[in-house]
All heavy atoms as a GROMACS GRO file, in nm:
protein
  572
    1MET      N    1   4.343  -2.192   1.964
    1MET     CA    2   4.199  -2.172   1.960
    1MET      C    3   4.176  -2.034   1.890
    1MET      O    4   4.085  -2.024   1.814
    1MET     CB    5   4.138  -2.174   2.095
    1MET     CG    6   3.992  -2.164   2.098
    1MET     SD    7   3.924  -2.318   2.031
    1MET     CE    8   3.758  -2.300   2.052
    2GLU      N    9   4.241  -1.935   1.926
    2GLU     CA   10   4.226  -1.804   1.862
    2GLU      C   11   4.262  -1.804   1.719
    2GLU      O   12   4.196  -1.743   1.639
    2GLU     CB   13   4.315  -1.699   1.943
    2GLU     CG   14   4.284  -1.557   1.894
    2GLU     CD   15   4.370  -1.454   1.974
    2GLU    OE1   16   4.389  -1.475   2.087
    2GLU    OE2   17   4.416  -1.353   1.906
    3MET      N   18   4.360  -1.881   1.685
    3MET     CA   19   4.402  -1.895   1.538
    3MET      C   20   4.289  -1.956   1.464
    3MET      O   21   4.264  -1.911   1.343
    3MET     CB   22   4.529  -1.976   1.537
    3MET     CG   23   4.581  -1.983   1.396
    3MET     SD   24   4.633  -1.824   1.342
    3MET     CE   25   4.731  -1.867   1.205
    4LEU      N   26   4.226  -2.049   1.514
    4LEU     CA   27   4.110  -2.121   1.453
    4LEU      C   28   3.992  -2.026   1.432
    4LEU      O   29   3.928  -2.034   1.321
    4LEU     CB   30   4.069  -2.245   1.529
    4LEU     CG   31   3.966  -2.341   1.465
    4LEU    CD1   32   4.027  -2.394   1.340
    4LEU    CD2   33   3.928  -2.447   1.563
    5GLN      N   34   3.962  -1.944   1.521
    5GLN     CA   35   3.856  -1.844   1.507
    5GLN      C   36   3.887  -1.745   1.399
    5GLN      O   37   3.803  -1.705   1.320
    5GLN     CB   38   3.829  -1.772   1.643
    5GLN     CG   39   3.760  -1.854   1.741
    5GLN     CD   40   3.740  -1.782   1.873
    5GLN    OE1   41   3.804  -1.678   1.896
    5GLN    NE2   42   3.653  -1.826   1.962
    6ARG      N   43   4.015  -1.700   1.397
    6ARG     CA   44   4.055  -1.605   1.287
    6ARG      C   45   4.039  -1.668   1.148
    6ARG      O   46   4.003  -1.609   1.052
    6ARG     CB   47   4.198  -1.551   1.316
    6ARG     CG   48   4.204  -1.462   1.421
    6ARG     CD   49   4.347  -1.398   1.432
    6ARG     NE   50   4.353  -1.313   1.546
    6ARG     CZ   51   4.468  -1.244   1.579
    6ARG    NH1   52   4.573  -1.260   1.501
    6ARG    NH2   53   4.464  -1.170   1.685
    7LEU      N   54   4.077  -1.800   1.142
    7LEU     CA   55   4.073  -1.867   1.014
    7LEU      C   56   3.931  -1.884   0.974
    7LEU      O   57   3.899  -1.871   0.855
    7LEU     CB   58   4.139  -2.002   1.034
    7LEU     CG   59   4.194  -2.071   0.903
    7LEU    CD1   60   4.316  -1.989   0.856
    7LEU    CD2   61   4.228  -2.213   0.920
    8HIS      N   62   3.844  -1.911   1.069
    8HIS     CA   63   3.699  -1.927   1.043
    8HIS      C   64   3.639  -1.788   0.991
    8HIS      O   65   3.572  -1.789   0.892
    8HIS     CB   66   3.635  -1.975   1.166
    8HIS     CG   67   3.486  -1.996   1.150
    8HIS    ND1   68   3.432  -2.093   1.075
    8HIS    CD2   69   3.376  -1.924   1.197
    8HIS    CE1   70   3.301  -2.084   1.070
    8HIS    NE2   71   3.257  -1.986   1.153
    9VAL      N   72   3.676  -1.684   1.057
    9VAL     CA   73   3.624  -1.553   1.016
    9VAL      C   74   3.679  -1.513   0.871
    9VAL      O   75   3.603  -1.471   0.791
    9VAL     CB   76   3.666  -1.445   1.117
    9VAL    CG1   77   3.639  -1.307   1.064
    9VAL    CG2   78   3.590  -1.467   1.245
   10LEU      N   79   3.802  -1.545   0.849
   10LEU     CA   80   3.861  -1.525   0.720
   10LEU      C   81   3.796  -1.600   0.611
   10LEU      O   82   3.766  -1.554   0.499
   10LEU     CB   83   4.012  -1.552   0.721
   10LEU     CG   84   4.085  -1.522   0.594
   10LEU    CD1   85   4.086  -1.363   0.569
   10LEU    CD2   86   4.234  -1.564   0.607
   11ALA      N   87   3.756  -1.725   0.640
   11ALA     CA   88   3.694  -1.818   0.544
   11ALA      C   89   3.554  -1.763   0.513
   11ALA      O   90   3.513  -1.766   0.394
   11ALA     CB   91   3.694  -1.962   0.587
   12VAL      N   92   3.481  -1.723   0.625
   12VAL     CA   93   3.349  -1.673   0.596
   12VAL      C   94   3.352  -1.542   0.512
   12VAL      O   95   3.270  -1.531   0.421
   12VAL     CB   96   3.274  -1.647   0.731
   12VAL    CG1   97   3.147  -1.571   0.719
   12VAL    CG2   98   3.254  -1.780   0.798
   13MET      N   99   3.445  -1.455   0.542
   13MET     CA  100   3.451  -1.331   0.466
   13MET      C  101   3.491  -1.363   0.318
   13MET      O  102   3.436  -1.298   0.228
   13MET     CB  103   3.562  -1.233   0.533
   13MET     CG  104   3.507  -1.175   0.653
   13MET     SD  105   3.635  -1.075   0.748
   13MET     CE  106   3.698  -0.976   0.623
   14GLY      N  107   3.579  -1.462   0.302
   14GLY     CA  108   3.616  -1.497   0.161
   14GLY      C  109   3.497  -1.550   0.086
   14GLY      O  110   3.474  -1.515  -0.031
   15PHE      N  111   3.414  -1.644   0.148
   15PHE     CA  112   3.295  -1.687   0.078
   15PHE      C  113   3.194  -1.576   0.047
   15PHE      O  114   3.133  -1.569  -0.062
   15PHE     CB  115   3.225  -1.798   0.153
   15PHE     CG  116   3.299  -1.928   0.146
   15PHE    CD1  117   3.347  -1.998   0.266
   15PHE    CD2  118   3.318  -1.992   0.024
   15PHE    CE1  119   3.413  -2.112   0.258
   15PHE    CE2  120   3.386  -2.114   0.019
   15PHE     CZ  121   3.430  -2.183   0.132
   16PHE      N  122   3.190  -1.485   0.141
   16PHE     CA  123   3.099  -1.369   0.118
   16PHE      C  124   3.142  -1.282  -0.001
   16PHE      O  125   3.058  -1.246  -0.086
   16PHE     CB  126   3.088  -1.291   0.248
   16PHE     CG  127   3.004  -1.175   0.237
   16PHE    CD1  128   2.864  -1.190   0.250
   16PHE    CD2  129   3.041  -1.047   0.230
   16PHE    CE1  130   2.771  -1.086   0.237
   16PHE    CE2  131   2.953  -0.932   0.228
   16PHE     CZ  132   2.825  -0.956   0.232
   17LEU      N  133   3.266  -1.250  -0.006
   17LEU     CA  134   3.316  -1.169  -0.117
   17LEU      C  135   3.308  -1.244  -0.253
   17LEU      O  136   3.275  -1.180  -0.351
   17LEU     CB  137   3.467  -1.126  -0.089
   17LEU     CG  138   3.479  -1.028   0.024
   17LEU    CD1  139   3.627  -1.008   0.050
   17LEU    CD2  140   3.419  -0.903  -0.002
   18VAL      N  141   3.340  -1.372  -0.250
   18VAL     CA  142   3.323  -1.451  -0.375
   18VAL      C  143   3.180  -1.450  -0.417
   18VAL      O  144   3.144  -1.439  -0.537
   18VAL     CB  145   3.380  -1.590  -0.358
   18VAL    CG1  146   3.337  -1.683  -0.471
   18VAL    CG2  147   3.532  -1.581  -0.344
   19GLY      N  148   3.083  -1.467  -0.322
   19GLY     CA  149   2.944  -1.473  -0.362
   19GLY      C  150   2.898  -1.333  -0.414
   19GLY      O  151   2.803  -1.332  -0.500
   20LEU      N  152   2.948  -1.229  -0.360
   20LEU     CA  153   2.907  -1.097  -0.416
   20LEU      C  154   2.973  -1.071  -0.554
   20LEU      O  155   2.906  -1.004  -0.636
   20LEU     CB  156   2.959  -0.985  -0.316
   20LEU     CG  157   2.883  -0.967  -0.188
   20LEU    CD1  158   2.946  -0.863  -0.102
   20LEU    CD2  159   2.739  -0.938  -0.219
   21SER      N  160   3.085  -1.125  -0.579
   21SER     CA  161   3.151  -1.094  -0.704
   21SER      C  162   3.102  -1.186  -0.813
   21SER      O  163   3.126  -1.155  -0.934
   21SER     CB  164   3.301  -1.104  -0.695
   21SER     OG  165   3.340  -1.236  -0.657
   22LEU      N  166   3.042  -1.299  -0.788
   22LEU     CA  167   3.005  -1.392  -0.895
   22LEU      C  168   2.903  -1.335  -0.995
   22LEU      O  169   2.913  -1.345  -1.118
   22LEU     CB  170   2.954  -1.518  -0.841
   22LEU     CG  171   3.071  -1.620  -0.801
   22LEU    CD1  172   3.011  -1.749  -0.746
   22LEU    CD2  173   3.156  -1.655  -0.918
   23PRO      N  174   2.792  -1.281  -0.951
   23PRO     CA  175   2.689  -1.221  -1.038
   23PRO      C  176   2.754  -1.116  -1.136
   23PRO      O  177   2.719  -1.099  -1.256
   23PRO     CB  178   2.582  -1.164  -0.958
   23PRO     CG  179   2.597  -1.232  -0.826
   23PRO     CD  180   2.739  -1.272  -0.808
   24ALA      N  181   2.844  -1.039  -1.083
   24ALA     CA  182   2.911  -0.933  -1.164
   24ALA      C  183   2.998  -0.994  -1.268
   24ALA      O  184   3.021  -0.951  -1.381
   24ALA     CB  185   2.988  -0.833  -1.079
   25ALA      N  186   3.072  -1.109  -1.238
   25ALA     CA  187   3.158  -1.169  -1.326
   25ALA      C  188   3.086  -1.245  -1.441
   25ALA      O  189   3.137  -1.255  -1.551
   25ALA     CB  190   3.241  -1.275  -1.246
   26THR      N  191   2.963  -1.290  -1.416
   26THR     CA  192   2.891  -1.366  -1.526
   26THR      C  193   2.813  -1.271  -1.606
   26THR      O  194   2.759  -1.311  -1.714
   26THR     CB  195   2.789  -1.465  -1.458
   26THR    OG1  196   2.705  -1.392  -1.375
   26THR    CG2  197   2.868  -1.574  -1.387
   27GLY      N  198   2.804  -1.142  -1.572
   27GLY     CA  199   2.731  -1.043  -1.657
   27GLY      C  200   2.580  -1.047  -1.645
   27GLY      O  201   2.512  -0.992  -1.727
   28GLN      N  202   2.529  -1.105  -1.539
   28GLN     CA  203   2.385  -1.103  -1.517
   28GLN      C  204   2.345  -0.976  -1.454
   28GLN      O  205   2.416  -0.919  -1.370
   28GLN     CB  206   2.352  -1.226  -1.423
   28GLN     CG  207   2.384  -1.363  -1.483
   28GLN     CD  208   2.353  -1.474  -1.374
   28GLN    OE1  209   2.333  -1.440  -1.257
   28GLN    NE2  210   2.360  -1.593  -1.417
   29PRO      N  211   2.229  -0.936  -1.495
   29PRO     CA  212   2.168  -0.817  -1.431
   29PRO      C  213   2.141  -0.842  -1.275
   29PRO      O  214   2.114  -0.954  -1.242
   29PRO     CB  215   2.041  -0.779  -1.498
   29PRO     CG  216   2.006  -0.906  -1.562
   29PRO     CD  217   2.135  -0.983  -1.588
   30SER      N  218   2.162  -0.747  -1.191
   30SER     CA  219   2.152  -0.768  -1.055
   30SER      C  220   2.003  -0.794  -1.014
   30SER      O  221   1.986  -0.886  -0.928
   30SER     CB  222   2.201  -0.639  -0.977
   30SER     OG  223   2.125  -0.528  -1.016
   31ALA      N  224   1.907  -0.730  -1.069
   31ALA     CA  225   1.768  -0.755  -1.029
   31ALA      C  226   1.678  -0.698  -1.139
   31ALA      O  227   1.712  -0.606  -1.209
   31ALA     CB  228   1.730  -0.688  -0.901
   32ALA      N  229   1.569  -0.764  -1.151
   32ALA     CA  230   1.462  -0.721  -1.248
   32ALA      C  231   1.394  -0.592  -1.199
   32ALA      O  232   1.382  -0.584  -1.079
   32ALA     CB  233   1.364  -0.835  -1.282
   33PRO      N  234   1.358  -0.507  -1.282
   33PRO     CA  235   1.288  -0.382  -1.235
   33PRO      C  236   1.148  -0.429  -1.181
   33PRO      O  237   1.086  -0.528  -1.224
   33PRO     CB  238   1.266  -0.296  -1.363
   33PRO     CG  239   1.287  -0.400  -1.469
   33PRO     CD  240   1.369  -0.505  -1.422
   34ALA      N  241   1.106  -0.347  -1.082
   34ALA     CA  242   0.980  -0.377  -1.015
   34ALA      C  243   0.862  -0.355  -1.116
   34ALA      O  244   0.863  -0.259  -1.201
   34ALA     CB  245   0.959  -0.289  -0.890
   35PRO      N  246   0.760  -0.432  -1.110
   35PRO     CA  247   0.638  -0.414  -1.202
   35PRO      C  248   0.566  -0.286  -1.154
   35PRO      O  249   0.572  -0.250  -1.041
   35PRO     CB  250   0.559  -0.535  -1.175
   35PRO     CG  251   0.594  -0.584  -1.039
   35PRO     CD  252   0.736  -0.549  -1.032
   36SER      N  253   0.503  -0.226  -1.261
   36SER     CA  254   0.423  -0.101  -1.230
   36SER      C  255   0.304  -0.142  -1.139
   36SER      O  256   0.252  -0.249  -1.150
   36SER     CB  257   0.388  -0.033  -1.356
   36SER     OG  258   0.299  -0.121  -1.430
   37PRO      N  259   0.262  -0.052  -1.064
   37PRO     CA  260   0.143  -0.078  -0.971
   37PRO      C  261   0.018  -0.098  -1.056
   37PRO      O  262  -0.002  -0.034  -1.150
   37PRO     CB  263   0.129   0.037  -0.886
   37PRO     CG  264   0.207   0.149  -0.951
   37PRO     CD  265   0.313   0.085  -1.030
   38SER      N  266  -0.059  -0.198  -1.009
   38SER     CA  267  -0.181  -0.226  -1.089
   38SER      C  268  -0.286  -0.116  -1.068
   38SER      O  269  -0.379  -0.100  -1.148
   38SER     CB  270  -0.236  -0.367  -1.035
   38SER     OG  271  -0.263  -0.361  -0.906
   39SER      N  272  -0.290  -0.047  -0.954
   39SER     CA  273  -0.386   0.063  -0.938
   39SER      C  274  -0.308   0.181  -0.870
   39SER      O  275  -0.226   0.158  -0.785
   39SER     CB  276  -0.503   0.016  -0.845
   39SER     OG  277  -0.456  -0.004  -0.718
   40ASP      N  278  -0.351   0.295  -0.910
   40ASP     CA  279  -0.277   0.413  -0.846
   40ASP      C  280  -0.369   0.466  -0.745
   40ASP      O  281  -0.487   0.423  -0.718
   40ASP     CB  282  -0.247   0.520  -0.957
   40ASP     CG  283  -0.368   0.558  -1.037
   40ASP    OD1  284  -0.467   0.499  -1.020
   40ASP    OD2  285  -0.357   0.653  -1.112
   41GLY      N  286  -0.324   0.567  -0.675
   41GLY     CA  287  -0.402   0.626  -0.568
   41GLY      C  288  -0.523   0.701  -0.607
   41GLY      O  289  -0.622   0.706  -0.527
   42THR      N  290  -0.526   0.755  -0.729
   42THR     CA  291  -0.649   0.827  -0.764
   42THR      C  292  -0.772   0.732  -0.783
   42THR      O  293  -0.879   0.776  -0.749
   42THR     CB  294  -0.625   0.902  -0.898
   42THR    OG1  295  -0.578   0.807  -1.007
   42THR    CG2  296  -0.517   1.004  -0.885
   43SER      N  297  -0.753   0.609  -0.826
   43SER     CA  298  -0.858   0.524  -0.842
   43SER      C  299  -0.913   0.482  -0.703
   43SER      O  300  -1.037   0.462  -0.687
   43SER     CB  301  -0.831   0.401  -0.925
   43SER     OG  302  -0.723   0.325  -0.861
   44ILE      N  303  -0.832   0.463  -0.610
   44ILE     CA  304  -0.873   0.438  -0.473
   44ILE      C  305  -0.940   0.549  -0.415
   44ILE      O  306  -1.047   0.535  -0.350
   44ILE     CB  307  -0.746   0.396  -0.386
   44ILE    CG1  308  -0.686   0.258  -0.438
   44ILE    CG2  309  -0.792   0.381  -0.239
   44ILE    CD1  310  -0.561   0.226  -0.378
   45ASP      N  311  -0.894   0.674  -0.432
   45ASP     CA  312  -0.962   0.791  -0.385
   45ASP      C  313  -1.100   0.813  -0.450
   45ASP      O  314  -1.197   0.843  -0.385
   45ASP     CB  315  -0.881   0.914  -0.414
   45ASP     CG  316  -0.756   0.928  -0.332
   45ASP    OD1  317  -0.748   0.853  -0.222
   45ASP    OD2  318  -0.666   1.005  -0.369
   46GLN      N  319  -1.113   0.781  -0.572
   46GLN     CA  320  -1.238   0.784  -0.646
   46GLN      C  321  -1.340   0.686  -0.591
   46GLN      O  322  -1.464   0.720  -0.570
   46GLN     CB  323  -1.220   0.773  -0.798
   46GLN     CG  324  -1.341   0.801  -0.872
   46GLN     CD  325  -1.321   0.784  -1.025
   46GLN    OE1  326  -1.217   0.742  -1.066
   46GLN    NE2  327  -1.417   0.839  -1.106
   47GLY      N  328  -1.294   0.566  -0.559
   47GLY     CA  329  -1.387   0.464  -0.503
   47GLY      C  330  -1.435   0.512  -0.363
   47GLY      O  331  -1.545   0.491  -0.333
   48ILE      N  332  -1.347   0.567  -0.279
   48ILE     CA  333  -1.386   0.614  -0.151
   48ILE      C  334  -1.486   0.728  -0.169
   48ILE      O  335  -1.588   0.733  -0.093
   48ILE     CB  336  -1.259   0.665  -0.069
   48ILE    CG1  337  -1.178   0.539  -0.041
   48ILE    CG2  338  -1.306   0.730   0.056
   48ILE    CD1  339  -1.046   0.572   0.026
   49ALA      N  340  -1.464   0.816  -0.265
   49ALA     CA  341  -1.556   0.925  -0.288
   49ALA      C  342  -1.692   0.878  -0.320
   49ALA      O  343  -1.793   0.928  -0.285
   49ALA     CB  344  -1.499   1.016  -0.397
   50TYR      N  345  -1.706   0.778  -0.412
   50TYR     CA  346  -1.837   0.724  -0.450
   50TYR      C  347  -1.905   0.657  -0.330
   50TYR      O  348  -2.024   0.678  -0.321
   50TYR     CB  349  -1.813   0.617  -0.559
   50TYR     CG  350  -1.792   0.663  -0.702
   50TYR    CD1  351  -1.699   0.620  -0.778
   50TYR    CD2  352  -1.879   0.766  -0.751
   50TYR    CE1  353  -1.682   0.664  -0.909
   50TYR    CE2  354  -1.864   0.812  -0.875
   50TYR     CZ  355  -1.762   0.765  -0.957
   50TYR     OH  356  -1.747   0.815  -1.078
   51VAL      N  357  -1.835   0.590  -0.248
   51VAL     CA  358  -1.897   0.532  -0.133
   51VAL      C  359  -1.948   0.638  -0.037
   51VAL      O  360  -2.059   0.634   0.018
   51VAL     CB  361  -1.791   0.437  -0.055
   51VAL    CG1  362  -1.852   0.395   0.082
   51VAL    CG2  363  -1.765   0.314  -0.138
   52LEU      N  364  -1.862   0.741  -0.018
   52LEU     CA  365  -1.914   0.849   0.071
   52LEU      C  366  -2.038   0.923   0.015
   52LEU      O  367  -2.126   0.964   0.081
   52LEU     CB  368  -1.802   0.955   0.096
   52LEU     CG  369  -1.685   0.893   0.186
   52LEU    CD1  370  -1.573   1.001   0.190
   52LEU    CD2  371  -1.739   0.862   0.325
   53MET      N  372  -2.036   0.941  -0.122
   53MET     CA  373  -2.157   1.005  -0.189
   53MET      C  374  -2.278   0.925  -0.169
   53MET      O  375  -2.386   0.979  -0.147
   53MET     CB  376  -2.131   1.034  -0.330
   53MET     CG  377  -2.038   1.152  -0.353
   53MET     SD  378  -2.031   1.209  -0.525
   53MET     CE  379  -1.950   1.074  -0.602
   54ILE      N  380  -2.265   0.793  -0.186
   54ILE     CA  381  -2.381   0.704  -0.166
   54ILE      C  382  -2.431   0.711  -0.022
   54ILE      O  383  -2.555   0.717   0.001
   54ILE     CB  384  -2.347   0.557  -0.204
   54ILE    CG1  385  -2.330   0.557  -0.363
   54ILE    CG2  386  -2.456   0.463  -0.161
   54ILE    CD1  387  -2.280   0.422  -0.410
   55VAL      N  388  -2.342   0.712   0.077
   55VAL     CA  389  -2.384   0.720   0.218
   55VAL      C  390  -2.453   0.856   0.244
   55VAL      O  391  -2.553   0.863   0.308
   55VAL     CB  392  -2.261   0.706   0.308
   55VAL    CG1  393  -2.284   0.744   0.449
   55VAL    CG2  394  -2.208   0.561   0.298
   56ALA      N  395  -2.398   0.962   0.187
   56ALA     CA  396  -2.458   1.091   0.205
   56ALA      C  397  -2.603   1.093   0.137
   56ALA      O  398  -2.694   1.153   0.193
   56ALA     CB  399  -2.368   1.201   0.142
   57LEU      N  400  -2.613   1.031   0.020
   57LEU     CA  401  -2.747   1.028  -0.041
   57LEU      C  402  -2.844   0.948   0.036
   57LEU      O  403  -2.965   0.989   0.058
   57LEU     CB  404  -2.734   0.965  -0.190
   57LEU     CG  405  -2.853   0.967  -0.273
   57LEU    CD1  406  -2.892   1.102  -0.311
   57LEU    CD2  407  -2.824   0.885  -0.396
   58VAL      N  408  -2.809   0.834   0.084
   58VAL     CA  409  -2.893   0.755   0.166
   58VAL      C  410  -2.936   0.824   0.292
   58VAL      O  411  -3.056   0.831   0.341
   58VAL     CB  412  -2.840   0.617   0.202
   58VAL    CG1  413  -2.913   0.545   0.310
   58VAL    CG2  414  -2.819   0.536   0.079
   59LEU      N  415  -2.838   0.894   0.365
   59LEU     CA  416  -2.877   0.968   0.486
   59LEU      C  417  -2.970   1.084   0.454
   59LEU      O  418  -3.055   1.115   0.531
   59LEU     CB  419  -2.742   1.017   0.547
   59LEU     CG  420  -2.662   0.910   0.619
   59LEU    CD1  421  -2.538   0.974   0.678
   59LEU    CD2  422  -2.744   0.849   0.735
   60THR      N  423  -2.939   1.148   0.337
   60THR     CA  424  -3.035   1.263   0.299
   60THR      C  425  -3.178   1.212   0.283
   60THR      O  426  -3.272   1.282   0.335
   60THR     CB  427  -2.981   1.326   0.166
   60THR    OG1  428  -2.853   1.369   0.190
   60THR    CG2  429  -3.072   1.444   0.131
   61TYR      N  430  -3.201   1.105   0.217
   61TYR     CA  431  -3.330   1.050   0.189
   61TYR      C  432  -3.396   1.002   0.319
   61TYR      O  433  -3.518   0.996   0.334
   61TYR     CB  434  -3.330   0.938   0.081
   61TYR     CG  435  -3.328   0.997  -0.050
   61TYR    CD1  436  -3.225   0.962  -0.139
   61TYR    CD2  437  -3.431   1.070  -0.102
   61TYR    CE1  438  -3.222   1.021  -0.265
   61TYR    CE2  439  -3.431   1.130  -0.228
   61TYR     CZ  440  -3.321   1.106  -0.315
   61TYR     OH  441  -3.325   1.157  -0.436
   62LEU      N  442  -3.312   0.952   0.418
   62LEU     CA  443  -3.364   0.902   0.539
   62LEU      C  444  -3.409   1.020   0.633
   62LEU      O  445  -3.504   1.013   0.705
   62LEU     CB  446  -3.262   0.812   0.613
   62LEU     CG  447  -3.249   0.672   0.544
   62LEU    CD1  448  -3.138   0.602   0.627
   62LEU    CD2  449  -3.377   0.595   0.554
   63ILE      N  450  -3.322   1.121   0.632
   63ILE     CA  451  -3.354   1.236   0.724
   63ILE      C  452  -3.454   1.336   0.665
   63ILE      O  453  -3.527   1.399   0.736
   63ILE     CB  454  -3.214   1.308   0.752
   63ILE    CG1  455  -3.124   1.210   0.834
   63ILE    CG2  456  -3.234   1.435   0.831
   63ILE    CD1  457  -2.982   1.266   0.852
   64HIS      N  458  -3.453   1.356   0.532
   64HIS     CA  459  -3.542   1.458   0.471
   64HIS      C  460  -3.691   1.440   0.505
   64HIS      O  461  -3.757   1.542   0.533
   64HIS     CB  462  -3.510   1.462   0.324
   64HIS     CG  463  -3.594   1.565   0.252
   64HIS    ND1  464  -3.574   1.697   0.266
   64HIS    CD2  465  -3.702   1.557   0.163
   64HIS    CE1  466  -3.654   1.768   0.194
   64HIS    NE2  467  -3.735   1.685   0.134
   65PRO      N  468  -3.747   1.321   0.487
   65PRO     CA  469  -3.891   1.306   0.524
   65PRO      C  470  -3.916   1.347   0.675
   65PRO      O  471  -4.025   1.411   0.702
   65PRO     CB  472  -3.926   1.162   0.503
   65PRO     CG  473  -3.819   1.109   0.410
   65PRO     CD  474  -3.697   1.197   0.442
   66LEU      N  475  -3.839   1.322   0.759
   66LEU     CA  476  -3.857   1.354   0.903
   66LEU      C  477  -3.856   1.510   0.916
   66LEU      O  478  -3.937   1.569   0.982
   66LEU     CB  479  -3.747   1.296   0.990
   66LEU     CG  480  -3.753   1.139   0.992
   66LEU    CD1  481  -3.630   1.096   1.080
   66LEU    CD2  482  -3.880   1.085   1.057
   67ASP      N  483  -3.764   1.575   0.847
   67ASP     CA  484  -3.752   1.722   0.852
   67ASP      C  485  -3.866   1.782   0.780
   67ASP      O  486  -3.920   1.884   0.824
   67ASP     CB  487  -3.613   1.755   0.784
   67ASP     CG  488  -3.591   1.903   0.805
   67ASP    OD1  489  -3.624   1.958   0.915
   67ASP    OD2  490  -3.526   1.963   0.720
   68ALA      N  491  -3.911   1.731   0.662
   68ALA     CA  492  -4.014   1.792   0.584
   68ALA      C  493  -4.144   1.777   0.659
   68ALA      O  494  -4.229   1.874   0.644
   68ALA     CB  495  -4.022   1.722   0.451
   69SER      N  496  -4.171   1.671   0.725
   69SER     CA  497  -4.304   1.657   0.795
   69SER      C  498  -4.311   1.758   0.908
   69SER      O  499  -4.418   1.814   0.936
   69SER     CB  500  -4.322   1.521   0.848
   69SER     OG  501  -4.218   1.490   0.939
   70SER      N  502  -4.206   1.782   0.980
   70SER     CA  503  -4.209   1.881   1.089
   70SER      C  504  -4.226   2.026   1.026
   70SER      O  505  -4.291   2.109   1.088
   70SER     CB  506  -4.085   1.878   1.177
   70SER     OG  507  -3.973   1.910   1.104
   71PHE      N  508  -4.171   2.045   0.914
   71PHE     CA  509  -4.185   2.177   0.845
   71PHE      C  510  -4.328   2.212   0.804
   71PHE      O  511  -4.384   2.314   0.834
   71PHE     CB  512  -4.087   2.200   0.724
   71PHE     CG  513  -4.112   2.318   0.649
   71PHE    CD1  514  -4.061   2.447   0.695
   71PHE    CD2  515  -4.170   2.321   0.529
   71PHE    CE1  516  -4.090   2.558   0.631
   71PHE    CE2  517  -4.193   2.442   0.452
   71PHE     CZ  518  -4.148   2.557   0.497
   72TYR      N  519  -4.392   2.111   0.743
   72TYR     CA  520  -4.526   2.132   0.698
   72TYR      C  521  -4.623   2.136   0.807
   72TYR      O  522  -4.722   2.211   0.799
   72TYR     CB  523  -4.568   2.016   0.598
   72TYR     CG  524  -4.492   2.028   0.459
   72TYR    CD1  525  -4.417   1.925   0.416
   72TYR    CD2  526  -4.492   2.144   0.391
   72TYR    CE1  527  -4.350   1.936   0.290
   72TYR    CE2  528  -4.431   2.160   0.270
   72TYR     CZ  529  -4.354   2.054   0.225
   72TYR     OH  530  -4.297   2.062   0.101
   73SER      N  531  -4.600   2.066   0.914
   73SER     CA  532  -4.700   2.075   1.027
   73SER      C  533  -4.687   2.209   1.097
   73SER      O  534  -4.789   2.255   1.141
   73SER     CB  535  -4.669   1.963   1.130
   73SER     OG  536  -4.545   1.982   1.186
   74ASN      N  537  -4.572   2.266   1.098
   74ASN     CA  538  -4.559   2.400   1.162
   74ASN      C  539  -4.606   2.502   1.062
   74ASN      O  540  -4.653   2.608   1.108
   74ASN     CB  541  -4.415   2.430   1.202
   74ASN     CG  542  -4.363   2.341   1.310
   74ASN    OD1  543  -4.452   2.296   1.396
   74ASN    ND2  544  -4.233   2.321   1.325
   75PHE      N  545  -4.593   2.491   0.932
   75PHE     CA  546  -4.633   2.591   0.830
   75PHE      C  547  -4.777   2.605   0.816
   75PHE      O  548  -4.833   2.709   0.804
   75PHE     CB  549  -4.555   2.562   0.703
   75PHE     CG  550  -4.576   2.663   0.596
   75PHE    CD1  551  -4.512   2.785   0.607
   75PHE    CD2  552  -4.653   2.639   0.488
   75PHE    CE1  553  -4.530   2.878   0.510
   75PHE    CE2  554  -4.672   2.735   0.393
   75PHE     CZ  555  -4.607   2.858   0.402
   76PHE      N  556  -4.843   2.484   0.818
   76PHE     CA  557  -4.990   2.494   0.785
   76PHE      C  558  -5.073   2.493   0.916
   76PHE      O  559  -5.192   2.502   0.914
   76PHE     CB  560  -5.036   2.368   0.710
   76PHE     CG  561  -4.977   2.375   0.569
   76PHE    CD1  562  -4.883   2.282   0.517
   76PHE    CD2  563  -5.023   2.478   0.476
   76PHE    CE1  564  -4.841   2.292   0.384
   76PHE    CE2  565  -4.978   2.489   0.349
   76PHE     CZ  566  -4.884   2.393   0.309
   77SER      N  567  -5.017   2.504   1.033
   77SER     CA  568  -5.098   2.506   1.157
   77SER      C  569  -5.155   2.648   1.178
   77SER      O  570  -5.107   2.745   1.159
   77SER     CB  571  -5.015   2.473   1.275
   77SER     OG  572  -4.944   2.356   1.260
   0.00000   0.00000   0.00000
């Protein structure tokens, strides 16, 4: 039984080594280079900055009339 297990391990290792050596023997490249990224980090950062600026602008226009009315009521009283 032990001899059969050793033979099995030897056969598996042999198939593994043959499988590794076949692409090198045929002259095929191992892998194609990865494609370049479609968007870099700067465009994502710029998009986030635009969204934050729009949020700040909307908040400014919403808060400013409330602040201005209290200023004028205190100034002209």
